[in-house]
GUROKE-901333 format. One record per atom (N, C-alpha, C, CB): x, y, z; atom name; residue in one letter; residue number from 1. Coordinates in nm, 2 decimals. Glycine has a CB too. Example, Ala and Ser with C-alpha at 12.3 -4.5 7.8 and 13.67 -1.06 7.14 Angstrom:
<nodes>
[node [1.32 -0.57 0.78] N A 1];
[node [1.23 -0.45 0.78] CA A 1];
[node [1.32 -0.33 0.78] C A 1];
[node [1.13 -0.45 0.90] CB A 1];
[node [1.28 -0.22 0.71] N S 2];
[node [1.37 -0.11 0.71] CA S 2];
[node [1.29 0.00 0.79] C S 2];
[node [1.41 -0.06 0.57] CB S 2];
</nodes>
This chain:
<nodes>
[node [11.65 7.35 11.22] N M 1];
[node [11.68 7.44 11.11] CA M 1];
[node [11.67 7.58 11.17] C M 1];
[node [11.59 7.42 10.99] CB M 1];
[node [11.77 7.67 11.14] N N 2];
[node [11.76 7.80 11.19] CA N 2];
[node [11.69 7.90 11.09] C N 2];
[node [11.90 7.85 11.23] CB N 2];
[node [11.67 8.02 11.13] N T 3];
[node [11.59 8.12 11.05] CA T 3];
[node [11.67 8.15 10.93] C T 3];
[node [11.56 8.24 11.13] CB T 3];
[node [11.80 8.16 10.93] N T 4];
[node [11.87 8.20 10.81] CA T 4];
[node [11.87 8.10 10.70] C T 4];
[node [12.02 8.23 10.84] CB T 4];
[node [11.87 7.97 10.74] N E 5];
[node [11.85 7.86 10.65] CA E 5];
[node [11.71 7.87 10.59] C E 5];
[node [11.87 7.72 10.71] CB E 5];
[node [11.61 7.90 10.67] N T 6];
[node [11.48 7.90 10.62] CA T 6];
[node [11.47 8.02 10.51] C T 6];
[node [11.38 7.92 10.73] CB T 6];
[node [11.52 8.13 10.55] N L 7];
[node [11.52 8.24 10.46] CA L 7];
[node [11.59 8.21 10.32] C L 7];
[node [11.59 8.37 10.52] CB L 7];
[node [11.71 8.14 10.33] N D 8];
[node [11.78 8.10 10.22] CA D 8];
[node [11.70 8.01 10.13] C D 8];
[node [11.92 8.04 10.26] CB D 8];
[node [11.63 7.91 10.19] N Q 9];
[node [11.55 7.82 10.12] CA Q 9];
[node [11.43 7.89 10.05] C Q 9];
[node [11.49 7.71 10.22] CB Q 9];
[node [11.37 7.98 10.12] N L 10];
[node [11.26 8.06 10.06] CA L 10];
[node [11.31 8.13 9.93] C L 10];
[node [11.20 8.16 10.16] CB L 10];
[node [11.43 8.19 9.94] N K 11];
[node [11.48 8.26 9.83] CA K 11];
[node [11.52 8.17 9.72] C K 11];
[node [11.60 8.34 9.87] CB K 11];
[node [11.58 8.05 9.75] N Q 12];
[node [11.61 7.95 9.65] CA Q 12];
[node [11.48 7.90 9.57] C Q 12];
[node [11.68 7.84 9.72] CB Q 12];
[node [11.37 7.89 9.65] N L 13];
[node [11.24 7.85 9.59] CA L 13];
[node [11.18 7.97 9.52] C L 13];
[node [11.15 7.79 9.70] CB L 13];
[node [11.24 8.08 9.52] N K 14];
[node [11.19 8.20 9.45] CA K 14];
[node [11.05 8.25 9.51] C K 14];
[node [11.17 8.18 9.30] CB K 14];
[node [11.04 8.23 9.64] N L 15];
[node [10.93 8.28 9.72] CA L 15];
[node [10.97 8.41 9.79] C L 15];
[node [10.89 8.17 9.82] CB L 15];
[node [10.99 8.51 9.70] N H 16];
[node [11.05 8.64 9.75] CA H 16];
[node [10.95 8.71 9.84] C H 16];
[node [11.08 8.72 9.64] CB H 16];
[node [10.82 8.70 9.81] N G 17];
[node [10.72 8.76 9.90] CA G 17];
[node [10.72 8.70 10.04] C G 17];
[node [10.58 8.75 9.84] CB G 17];
[node [10.73 8.57 10.04] N M 18];
[node [10.73 8.50 10.17] CA M 18];
[node [10.86 8.54 10.25] C M 18];
[node [10.72 8.35 10.16] CB M 18];
[node [10.97 8.54 10.17] N A 19];
[node [11.10 8.57 10.24] CA A 19];
[node [11.10 8.71 10.30] C A 19];
[node [11.21 8.55 10.14] CB A 19];
[node [11.05 8.80 10.23] N G 20];
[node [11.04 8.94 10.28] CA G 20];
[node [10.95 8.95 10.40] C G 20];
[node [10.99 9.04 10.17] CB G 20];
[node [10.84 8.88 10.40] N C 21];
[node [10.75 8.89 10.51] CA C 21];
[node [10.81 8.82 10.64] C C 21];
[node [10.61 8.82 10.47] CB C 21];
[node [10.87 8.70 10.61] N Y 22];
[node [10.93 8.62 10.71] CA Y 22];
[node [11.04 8.71 10.78] C Y 22];
[node [10.99 8.49 10.66] CB Y 22];
[node [11.13 8.77 10.70] N Q 23];
[node [11.23 8.86 10.75] CA Q 23];
[node [11.18 8.97 10.84] C Q 23];
[node [11.31 8.92 10.63] CB Q 23];
[node [11.07 9.03 10.79] N S 24];
[node [11.02 9.14 10.87] CA S 24];
[node [10.95 9.09 11.00] C S 24];
[node [10.91 9.22 10.79] CB S 24];
[node [10.90 8.97 11.00] N Q 25];
[node [10.85 8.91 11.13] CA Q 25];
[node [10.96 8.87 11.22] C Q 25];
[node [10.77 8.78 11.09] CB Q 25];
[node [11.08 8.83 11.17] N L 26];
[node [11.19 8.80 11.25] CA L 26];
[node [11.25 8.92 11.32] C L 26];
[node [11.30 8.73 11.17] CB L 26];
[node [11.23 9.04 11.26] N E 27];
[node [11.29 9.16 11.31] CA E 27];
[node [11.20 9.22 11.42] C E 27];
[node [11.31 9.27 11.20] CB E 27];
[node [11.08 9.17 11.44] N L 28];
[node [10.99 9.21 11.55] CA L 28];
[node [11.03 9.15 11.68] C L 28];
[node [10.84 9.18 11.52] CB L 28];
[node [11.00 9.22 11.79] N P 29];
[node [11.03 9.16 11.92] CA P 29];
[node [10.94 9.03 11.93] C P 29];
[node [10.99 9.26 12.04] CB P 29];
[node [10.98 8.93 12.01] N I 30];
[node [10.92 8.80 12.02] CA I 30];
[node [10.78 8.81 12.06] C I 30];
[node [11.00 8.72 12.12] CB I 30];
[node [10.74 8.90 12.15] N H 31];
[node [10.60 8.91 12.19] CA H 31];
[node [10.51 8.97 12.09] C H 31];
[node [10.59 9.00 12.32] CB H 31];
[node [10.57 9.03 11.98] N Q 32];
[node [10.48 9.09 11.87] CA Q 32];
[node [10.47 9.00 11.75] C Q 32];
[node [10.54 9.22 11.83] CB Q 32];
[node [10.56 8.89 11.75] N Q 33];
[node [10.56 8.80 11.64] CA Q 33];
[node [10.43 8.72 11.63] C Q 33];
[node [10.68 8.70 11.64] CB Q 33];
[node [10.38 8.69 11.51] N L 34];
[node [10.26 8.61 11.49] CA L 34];
[node [10.27 8.47 11.53] C L 34];
[node [10.22 8.62 11.34] CB L 34];
[node [10.16 8.41 11.57] N E 35];
[node [10.16 8.27 11.60] CA E 35];
[node [10.16 8.19 11.47] C E 35];
[node [10.03 8.22 11.68] CB E 35];
[node [10.19 8.06 11.48] N A 36];
[node [10.22 7.98 11.35] CA A 36];
[node [10.11 7.99 11.25] C A 36];
[node [10.23 7.83 11.39] CB A 36];
[node [9.98 7.97 11.28] N H 37];
[node [9.87 7.98 11.18] CA H 37];
[node [9.86 8.11 11.12] C H 37];
[node [9.74 7.93 11.24] CB H 37];
[node [9.88 8.22 11.21] N E 38];
[node [9.87 8.36 11.15] CA E 38];
[node [9.99 8.39 11.07] C E 38];
[node [9.86 8.46 11.26] CB E 38];
[node [10.11 8.34 11.10] N L 39];
[node [10.23 8.36 11.02] CA L 39];
[node [10.21 8.29 10.89] C L 39];
[node [10.35 8.30 11.10] CB L 39];
[node [10.16 8.17 10.88] N I 40];
[node [10.14 8.10 10.75] CA I 40];
[node [10.05 8.18 10.67] C I 40];
[node [10.09 7.95 10.77] CB I 40];
[node [9.94 8.23 10.72] N G 41];
[node [9.84 8.31 10.64] CA G 41];
[node [9.91 8.44 10.59] C G 41];
[node [9.72 8.35 10.73] CB G 41];
[node [9.99 8.50 10.68] N Q 42];
[node [10.06 8.63 10.64] CA Q 42];
[node [10.16 8.60 10.53] C Q 42];
[node [10.12 8.69 10.75] CB Q 42];
[node [10.23 8.49 10.54] N L 43];
[node [10.33 8.45 10.44] CA L 43];
[node [10.27 8.42 10.30] C L 43];
[node [10.42 8.33 10.48] CB L 43];
[node [10.16 8.35 10.30] N T 44];
[node [10.10 8.32 10.18] CA T 44];
[node [10.03 8.44 10.11] C T 44];
[node [9.99 8.21 10.19] CB T 44];
[node [9.98 8.53 10.19] N Q 45];
[node [9.92 8.65 10.15] CA Q 45];
[node [10.03 8.74 10.08] C Q 45];
[node [9.85 8.72 10.26] CB Q 45];
[node [10.14 8.75 10.15] N S 46];
[node [10.25 8.83 10.10] CA S 46];
[node [10.31 8.77 9.97] C S 46];
[node [10.37 8.83 10.21] CB S 46];
[node [10.31 8.64 9.96] N E 47];
[node [10.36 8.58 9.83] CA E 47];
[node [10.27 8.61 9.72] C E 47];
[node [10.38 8.43 9.85] CB E 47];
[node [10.14 8.59 9.75] N M 48];
[node [10.03 8.62 9.64] CA M 48];
[node [10.05 8.77 9.60] C M 48];
[node [9.89 8.59 9.70] CB M 48];
[node [10.06 8.86 9.69] N L 49];
[node [10.06 9.00 9.66] CA L 49];
[node [10.19 9.03 9.58] C L 49];
[node [10.06 9.08 9.79] CB L 49];
[node [10.30 8.96 9.62] N N 50];
[node [10.43 8.98 9.54] CA N 50];
[node [10.42 8.93 9.40] C N 50];
[node [10.54 8.91 9.62] CB N 50];
[node [10.35 8.82 9.38] N R 51];
[node [10.34 8.76 9.25] CA R 51];
[node [10.25 8.85 9.16] C R 51];
[node [10.29 8.62 9.25] CB R 51];
[node [10.14 8.90 9.22] N V 52];
[node [10.05 8.99 9.14] CA V 52];
[node [10.13 9.12 9.10] C V 52];
[node [9.93 9.03 9.23] CB V 52];
[node [10.20 9.17 9.19] N N 53];
[node [10.28 9.29 9.16] CA N 53];
[node [10.39 9.26 9.05] C N 53];
[node [10.35 9.34 9.28] CB N 53];
[node [10.46 9.15 9.06] N E 54];
[node [10.56 9.12 8.96] CA E 54];
[node [10.49 9.10 8.83] C E 54];
[node [10.64 8.99 9.00] CB E 54];
[node [10.38 9.03 8.82] N R 55];
[node [10.31 9.00 8.70] CA R 55];
[node [10.26 9.14 8.63] C R 55];
[node [10.19 8.91 8.72] CB R 55];
[node [10.21 9.22 8.72] N T 56];
[node [10.16 9.35 8.67] CA T 56];
[node [10.28 9.43 8.61] C T 56];
[node [10.10 9.43 8.78] CB T 56];
[node [10.39 9.44 8.68] N T 57];
[node [10.51 9.51 8.64] CA T 57];
[node [10.56 9.45 8.50] C T 57];
[node [10.63 9.50 8.74] CB T 57];
[node [10.56 9.32 8.50] N Y 58];
[node [10.60 9.25 8.37] CA Y 58];
[node [10.50 9.28 8.25] C Y 58];
[node [10.60 9.10 8.39] CB Y 58];
[node [10.37 9.28 8.28] N Y 59];
[node [10.28 9.31 8.18] CA Y 59];
[node [10.29 9.46 8.13] C Y 59];
[node [10.13 9.29 8.23] CB Y 59];
[node [10.31 9.55 8.22] N L 60];
[node [10.33 9.69 8.19] CA L 60];
[node [10.45 9.71 8.10] C L 60];
[node [10.34 9.77 8.31] CB L 60];
[node [10.56 9.64 8.13] N K 61];
[node [10.68 9.65 8.06] CA K 61];
[node [10.66 9.59 7.91] C K 61];
[node [10.80 9.57 8.13] CB K 61];
[node [10.59 9.48 7.90] N L 62];
[node [10.56 9.42 7.77] CA L 62];
[node [10.47 9.50 7.69] C L 62];
[node [10.50 9.28 7.79] CB L 62];
[node [10.38 9.58 7.75] N A 63];
[node [10.28 9.66 7.68] CA A 63];
[node [10.34 9.77 7.59] C A 63];
[node [10.18 9.72 7.77] CB A 63];
[node [10.46 9.81 7.63] N K 64];
[node [10.53 9.92 7.57] CA K 64];
[node [10.44 10.05 7.55] C K 64];
[node [10.59 9.87 7.43] CB K 64];
[node [10.38 10.08 7.65] N L 65];
[node [10.29 10.20 7.65] CA L 65];
[node [10.37 10.33 7.62] C L 65];
[node [10.21 10.21 7.79] CB L 65];
[node [10.31 10.41 7.53] N R 66];
[node [10.37 10.53 7.49] CA R 66];
[node [10.38 10.63 7.60] C R 66];
[node [10.31 10.59 7.37] CB R 66];
[node [10.27 10.63 7.68] N L 67];
[node [10.26 10.73 7.79] CA L 67];
[node [10.23 10.66 7.92] C L 67];
[node [10.15 10.83 7.76] CB L 67];
[node [10.30 10.70 8.03] N P 68];
[node [10.27 10.64 8.16] CA P 68];
[node [10.15 10.70 8.22] C P 68];
[node [10.40 10.66 8.25] CB P 68];
[node [10.03 10.66 8.18] N V 69];
[node [9.90 10.72 8.21] CA V 69];
[node [9.82 10.63 8.30] C V 69];
[node [9.83 10.76 8.09] CB V 69];
[node [9.77 10.68 8.41] N Q 70];
[node [9.68 10.61 8.50] CA Q 70];
[node [9.54 10.65 8.47] C Q 70];
[node [9.72 10.62 8.65] CB Q 70];
[node [9.44 10.57 8.49] N P 71];
[node [9.30 10.61 8.45] CA P 71];
[node [9.25 10.73 8.53] C P 71];
[node [9.21 10.49 8.48] CB P 71];
[node [9.30 10.75 8.65] N E 72];
[node [9.25 10.87 8.72] CA E 72];
[node [9.29 11.00 8.65] C E 72];
[node [9.32 10.87 8.87] CB E 72];
[node [9.38 11.00 8.56] N S 73];
[node [9.42 11.12 8.50] CA S 73];
[node [9.34 11.16 8.37] C S 73];
[node [9.57 11.12 8.46] CB S 73];
[node [9.24 11.07 8.34] N I 74];
[node [9.16 11.09 8.22] CA I 74];
[node [9.06 11.20 8.25] C I 74];
[node [9.09 10.96 8.17] CB I 74];
[node [9.05 11.30 8.17] N E 75];
[node [8.95 11.41 8.19] CA E 75];
[node [8.83 11.37 8.11] C E 75];
[node [9.01 11.54 8.14] CB E 75];
[node [8.71 11.36 8.18] N C 76];
[node [8.59 11.33 8.11] CA C 76];
[node [8.51 11.46 8.09] C C 76];
[node [8.51 11.23 8.19] CB C 76];
[node [8.47 11.49 7.96] N S 77];
[node [8.40 11.61 7.94] CA S 77];
[node [8.33 11.60 7.80] C S 77];
[node [8.50 11.73 7.93] CB S 77];
[node [8.24 11.69 7.78] N A 78];
[node [8.16 11.69 7.65] CA A 78];
[node [8.26 11.72 7.54] C A 78];
[node [8.05 11.79 7.66] CB A 78];
[node [8.35 11.80 7.56] N A 79];
[node [8.45 11.83 7.46] CA A 79];
[node [8.53 11.71 7.41] C A 79];
[node [8.55 11.94 7.50] CB A 79];
[node [8.56 11.62 7.50] N R 80];
[node [8.64 11.50 7.47] CA R 80];
[node [8.54 11.39 7.43] C R 80];
[node [8.73 11.46 7.59] CB R 80];
[node [8.41 11.41 7.44] N N 81];
[node [8.31 11.32 7.40] CA N 81];
[node [8.32 11.18 7.48] C N 81];
[node [8.32 11.29 7.25] CB N 81];
[node [8.35 11.19 7.61] N I 82];
[node [8.35 11.08 7.69] CA I 82];
[node [8.30 11.11 7.83] C I 82];
[node [8.49 11.01 7.70] CB I 82];
[node [8.21 11.03 7.88] N T 83];
[node [8.15 11.06 8.01] CA T 83];
[node [8.22 10.97 8.12] C T 83];
[node [8.00 11.04 8.01] CB T 83];
[node [8.19 11.01 8.24] N K 84];
[node [8.25 10.93 8.35] CA K 84];
[node [8.20 10.79 8.36] C K 84];
[node [8.23 11.00 8.49] CB K 84];
[node [8.07 10.78 8.32] N Q 85];
[node [8.01 10.64 8.31] CA Q 85];
[node [8.07 10.56 8.20] C Q 85];
[node [7.86 10.66 8.29] CB Q 85];
[node [8.10 10.62 8.09] N Q 86];
[node [8.16 10.54 7.98] CA Q 86];
[node [8.30 10.50 8.02] C Q 86];
[node [8.17 10.63 7.86] CB Q 86];
[node [8.37 10.59 8.08] N L 87];
[node [8.51 10.56 8.12] CA L 87];
[node [8.51 10.45 8.23] C L 87];
[node [8.58 10.68 8.18] CB L 87];
[node [8.42 10.46 8.32] N A 88];
[node [8.40 10.36 8.43] CA A 88];
[node [8.37 10.22 8.37] C A 88];
[node [8.30 10.40 8.53] CB A 88];
[node [8.29 10.22 8.27] N S 89];
[node [8.25 10.09 8.20] CA S 89];
[node [8.37 10.03 8.13] C S 89];
[node [8.13 10.12 8.10] CB S 89];
[node [8.45 10.12 8.06] N L 90];
[node [8.57 10.07 7.99] CA L 90];
[node [8.67 10.02 8.09] C L 90];
[node [8.63 10.18 7.90] CB L 90];
[node [8.68 10.08 8.21] N L 91];
[node [8.78 10.04 8.31] CA L 91];
[node [8.75 9.91 8.37] C L 91];
[node [8.79 10.15 8.41] CB L 91];
[node [8.63 9.86 8.35] N L 92];
[node [8.59 9.73 8.41] CA L 92];
[node [8.66 9.61 8.32] C L 92];
[node [8.44 9.71 8.41] CB L 92];
[node [8.70 9.65 8.20] N C 93];
[node [8.76 9.56 8.10] CA C 93];
[node [8.67 9.44 8.06] C C 93];
[node [8.89 9.50 8.16] CB C 93];
[node [8.54 9.46 8.06] N T 94];
[node [8.44 9.36 8.02] CA T 94];
[node [8.45 9.34 7.87] C T 94];
[node [8.30 9.40 8.06] CB T 94];
[node [8.50 9.44 7.80] N Y 95];
[node [8.51 9.43 7.65] CA Y 95];
[node [8.62 9.32 7.62] C Y 95];
[node [8.55 9.57 7.58] CB Y 95];
[node [8.72 9.31 7.71] N I 96];
[node [8.82 9.21 7.69] CA I 96];
[node [8.77 9.07 7.71] C I 96];
[node [8.94 9.24 7.77] CB I 96];
[node [8.69 9.05 7.82] N Q 97];
[node [8.63 8.93 7.85] CA Q 97];
[node [8.54 8.88 7.74] C Q 97];
[node [8.56 8.93 7.98] CB Q 97];
[node [8.47 8.97 7.67] N H 98];
[node [8.38 8.94 7.57] CA H 98];
[node [8.44 8.94 7.42] C H 98];
[node [8.26 9.04 7.57] CB H 98];
[node [8.57 8.97 7.42] N G 99];
[node [8.64 8.98 7.29] CA G 99];
[node [8.59 9.09 7.20] C G 99];
[node [8.62 8.85 7.21] CB G 99];
[node [8.55 9.20 7.26] N E 100];
[node [8.50 9.31 7.18] CA E 100];
[node [8.60 9.42 7.16] C E 100];
[node [8.38 9.38 7.25] CB E 100];
[node [8.61 9.48 7.04] N P 101];
[node [8.71 9.58 7.02] CA P 101];
[node [8.67 9.71 7.07] C P 101];
[node [8.74 9.59 6.87] CB P 101];
[node [8.76 9.80 7.10] N V 102];
[node [8.73 9.94 7.14] CA V 102];
[node [8.81 10.03 7.03] C V 102];
[node [8.78 9.97 7.29] CB V 102];
[node [8.73 10.11 6.97] N L 103];
[node [8.79 10.19 6.86] CA L 103];
[node [8.78 10.34 6.92] C L 103];
[node [8.71 10.18 6.73] CB L 103];
[node [8.90 10.40 6.93] N I 104];
[node [8.91 10.54 6.98] CA I 104];
[node [8.94 10.63 6.86] C I 104];
[node [9.02 10.55 7.09] CB I 104];
[node [8.85 10.72 6.84] N T 105];
[node [8.87 10.81 6.72] CA T 105];
[node [8.86 10.95 6.77] C T 105];
[node [8.76 10.78 6.60] CB T 105];
[node [8.91 11.04 6.69] N G 106];
[node [8.90 11.19 6.72] CA G 106];
[node [9.01 11.26 6.65] C G 106];
[node [8.92 11.21 6.88] CB G 106];
[node [9.01 11.39 6.65] N P 107];
[node [9.11 11.47 6.58] CA P 107];
[node [9.24 11.47 6.65] C P 107];
[node [9.06 11.62 6.57] CB P 107];
[node [9.34 11.51 6.58] N T 108];
[node [9.48 11.52 6.64] CA T 108];
[node [9.48 11.60 6.77] C T 108];
[node [9.58 11.58 6.54] CB T 108];
[node [9.54 11.54 6.87] N G 109];
[node [9.56 11.61 7.00] CA G 109];
[node [9.45 11.60 7.09] C G 109];
[node [9.59 11.75 6.97] CB G 109];
[node [9.35 11.52 7.06] N C 110];
[node [9.23 11.52 7.15] CA C 110];
[node [9.25 11.42 7.27] C C 110];
[node [9.11 11.47 7.07] CB C 110];
[node [9.35 11.34 7.27] N G 111];
[node [9.38 11.25 7.38] CA G 111];
[node [9.35 11.10 7.35] C G 111];
[node [9.29 11.29 7.50] CB G 111];
[node [9.35 11.06 7.23] N K 112];
[node [9.33 10.92 7.19] CA K 112];
[node [9.43 10.83 7.25] C K 112];
[node [9.32 10.91 7.04] CB K 112];
[node [9.56 10.87 7.24] N S 113];
[node [9.67 10.79 7.29] CA S 113];
[node [9.67 10.78 7.44] C S 113];
[node [9.80 10.83 7.24] CB S 113];
[node [9.63 10.90 7.50] N H 114];
[node [9.62 10.91 7.64] CA H 114];
[node [9.52 10.82 7.70] C H 114];
[node [9.59 11.05 7.68] CB H 114];
[node [9.40 10.81 7.64] N L 115];
[node [9.30 10.72 7.68] CA L 115];
[node [9.34 10.57 7.66] C L 115];
[node [9.17 10.75 7.61] CB L 115];
[node [9.40 10.55 7.54] N A 116];
[node [9.44 10.41 7.51] CA A 116];
[node [9.54 10.35 7.61] C A 116];
[node [9.50 10.40 7.38] CB A 116];
[node [9.63 10.44 7.64] N C 117];
[node [9.74 10.40 7.74] CA C 117];
[node [9.68 10.38 7.88] C C 117];
[node [9.85 10.51 7.75] CB C 117];
[node [9.58 10.46 7.92] N A 118];
[node [9.51 10.44 8.05] CA A 118];
[node [9.43 10.31 8.05] C A 118];
[node [9.42 10.56 8.08] CB A 118];
[node [9.36 10.28 7.94] N L 119];
[node [9.29 10.15 7.93] CA L 119];
[node [9.38 10.03 7.94] C L 119];
[node [9.21 10.14 7.80] CB L 119];
[node [9.49 10.04 7.87] N A 120];
[node [9.59 9.94 7.87] CA A 120];
[node [9.65 9.92 8.01] C A 120];
[node [9.70 9.96 7.76] CB A 120];
[node [9.68 10.03 8.07] N Y 121];
[node [9.74 10.02 8.21] CA Y 121];
[node [9.64 9.95 8.30] C Y 121];
[node [9.76 10.17 8.26] CB Y 121];
[node [9.51 9.99 8.29] N E 122];
[node [9.41 9.92 8.38] CA E 122];
[node [9.40 9.77 8.35] C E 122];
[node [9.28 10.00 8.37] CB E 122];
[node [9.41 9.74 8.22] N A 123];
[node [9.40 9.60 8.18] CA A 123];
[node [9.52 9.52 8.24] C A 123];
[node [9.39 9.59 8.02] CB A 123];
[node [9.63 9.58 8.24] N C 124];
[node [9.76 9.52 8.29] CA C 124];
[node [9.73 9.49 8.45] C C 124];
[node [9.89 9.60 8.27] CB C 124];
[node [9.68 9.60 8.51] N I 125];
[node [9.65 9.59 8.65] CA I 125];
[node [9.55 9.47 8.68] C I 125];
[node [9.59 9.72 8.71] CB I 125];
[node [9.46 9.45 8.59] N Q 126];
[node [9.36 9.34 8.61] CA Q 126];
[node [9.41 9.21 8.56] C Q 126];
[node [9.23 9.38 8.55] CB Q 126];
[node [9.53 9.20 8.51] N G 127];
[node [9.59 9.07 8.48] CA G 127];
[node [9.58 9.03 8.33] C G 127];
[node [9.52 8.97 8.55] CB G 127];
[node [9.55 9.14 8.24] N Y 128];
[node [9.55 9.11 8.10] CA Y 128];
[node [9.68 9.16 8.04] C Y 128];
[node [9.42 9.17 8.04] CB Y 128];
[node [9.72 9.08 7.94] N R 129];
[node [9.84 9.13 7.86] CA R 129];
[node [9.79 9.22 7.75] C R 129];
[node [9.92 9.01 7.79] CB R 129];
[node [9.87 9.33 7.73] N T 130];
[node [9.83 9.43 7.63] CA T 130];
[node [9.95 9.47 7.55] C T 130];
[node [9.77 9.55 7.70] CB T 130];
[node [9.92 9.53 7.44] N L 131];
[node [10.03 9.58 7.35] CA L 131];
[node [9.97 9.72 7.30] C L 131];
[node [10.07 9.48 7.23] CB L 131];
[node [10.06 9.81 7.30] N Y 132];
[node [10.03 9.94 7.24] CA Y 132];
[node [10.09 9.95 7.10] C Y 132];
[node [10.08 10.06 7.33] CB Y 132];
[node [10.00 9.99 7.01] N F 133];
[node [10.04 10.02 6.87] CA F 133];
[node [9.98 10.15 6.83] C F 133];
[node [10.00 9.91 6.78] CB F 133];
[node [10.05 10.23 6.75] N N 134];
[node [9.99 10.34 6.68] CA N 134];
[node [9.93 10.28 6.56] C N 134];
[node [10.09 10.46 6.65] CB N 134];
[node [9.85 10.36 6.49] N M 135];
[node [9.78 10.31 6.37] CA M 135];
[node [9.87 10.25 6.26] C M 135];
[node [9.68 10.41 6.31] CB M 135];
[node [9.98 10.32 6.24] N N 136];
[node [10.07 10.27 6.13] CA N 136];
[node [10.13 10.14 6.17] C N 136];
[node [10.18 10.37 6.11] CB N 136];
[node [10.18 10.12 6.29] N R 137];
[node [10.23 10.00 6.34] CA R 137];
[node [10.13 9.89 6.34] C R 137];
[node [10.29 10.01 6.47] CB R 137];
[node [10.00 9.93 6.38] N F 138];
[node [9.90 9.83 6.39] CA F 138];
[node [9.87 9.77 6.24] C F 138];
[node [9.77 9.89 6.45] CB F 138];
[node [9.86 9.86 6.15] N I 139];
[node [9.83 9.81 6.01] CA I 139];
[node [9.95 9.73 5.96] C I 139];
[node [9.80 9.93 5.92] CB I 139];
[node [10.07 9.76 5.99] N E 140];
[node [10.19 9.69 5.95] CA E 140];
[node [10.18 9.55 6.01] C E 140];
[node [10.31 9.77 6.00] CB E 140];
[node [10.14 9.54 6.14] N K 141];
[node [10.14 9.41 6.21] CA K 141];
[node [10.03 9.32 6.14] C K 141];
[node [10.11 9.43 6.36] CB K 141];
[node [9.91 9.38 6.11] N V 142];
[node [9.80 9.31 6.05] CA V 142];
[node [9.84 9.26 5.91] C V 142];
[node [9.68 9.40 6.03] CB V 142];
[node [9.91 9.34 5.83] N M 143];
[node [9.96 9.30 5.70] CA M 143];
[node [10.06 9.18 5.72] C M 143];
[node [10.02 9.42 5.62] CB M 143];
[node [10.15 9.19 5.81] N Q 144];
[node [10.25 9.09 5.83] CA Q 144];
[node [10.18 8.96 5.87] C Q 144];
[node [10.36 9.14 5.94] CB Q 144];
[node [10.08 8.97 5.96] N A 145];
[node [10.01 8.85 6.00] CA A 145];
[node [9.94 8.78 5.88] C A 145];
[node [9.90 8.88 6.11] CB A 145];
[node [9.88 8.86 5.79] N K 146];
[node [9.82 8.81 5.67] CA K 146];
[node [9.92 8.74 5.59] C K 146];
[node [9.75 8.92 5.59] CB K 146];
[node [10.04 8.79 5.57] N L 147];
[node [10.14 8.74 5.49] CA L 147];
[node [10.20 8.61 5.54] C L 147];
[node [10.25 8.84 5.47] CB L 147];
[node [10.22 8.60 5.67] N D 148];
[node [10.28 8.48 5.73] CA D 148];
[node [10.17 8.38 5.78] C D 148];
[node [10.37 8.52 5.84] CB D 148];
[node [10.05 8.40 5.76] N G 149];
[node [9.94 8.31 5.79] CA G 149];
[node [9.89 8.30 5.93] C G 149];
[node [9.98 8.17 5.75] CB G 149];
[node [9.93 8.40 6.02] N T 150];
[node [9.89 8.40 6.16] CA T 150];
[node [9.78 8.50 6.18] C T 150];
[node [10.01 8.43 6.24] CB T 150];
[node [9.71 8.55 6.08] N Y 151];
[node [9.61 8.65 6.09] CA Y 151];
[node [9.49 8.60 6.17] C Y 151];
[node [9.56 8.69 5.96] CB Y 151];
[node [9.44 8.48 6.15] N L 152];
[node [9.33 8.43 6.22] CA L 152];
[node [9.35 8.41 6.37] C L 152];
[node [9.28 8.30 6.15] CB L 152];
[node [9.48 8.37 6.40] N R 153];
[node [9.51 8.35 6.54] CA R 153];
[node [9.51 8.48 6.62] C R 153];
[node [9.65 8.28 6.55] CB R 153];
</nodes>
């Protein structure tokens, strides 16, 4: 079996991370190419990384975040009533693991949506599915769930 057949088979099996890594290995000079056991490790690591990246991209798309905010852009101050320790604790996403809600309140323009989008972004990075709702849409969804019997689920 030649290398082009192997690449085609990897792509048919939808092992795109492996295919990309294998292609880059083939482009290296022979004396720089990895040995068999190292190559297998590199291929599996590339496939895992590719799958995590694809999942994260998919989760971020599903979340429908209003703002493309990353947690590093959150300003922690007394005026915003959030400390760096509180933010770091929220970014661990332990509240999701424990099934605890996070309620973000404050006056108009204080950055509630900004913070919510940053938390959702981090949750997607950690492998959790999220959905962004403003309060009106959230109440509408809750009422719809009560009407169609899916509220408890």
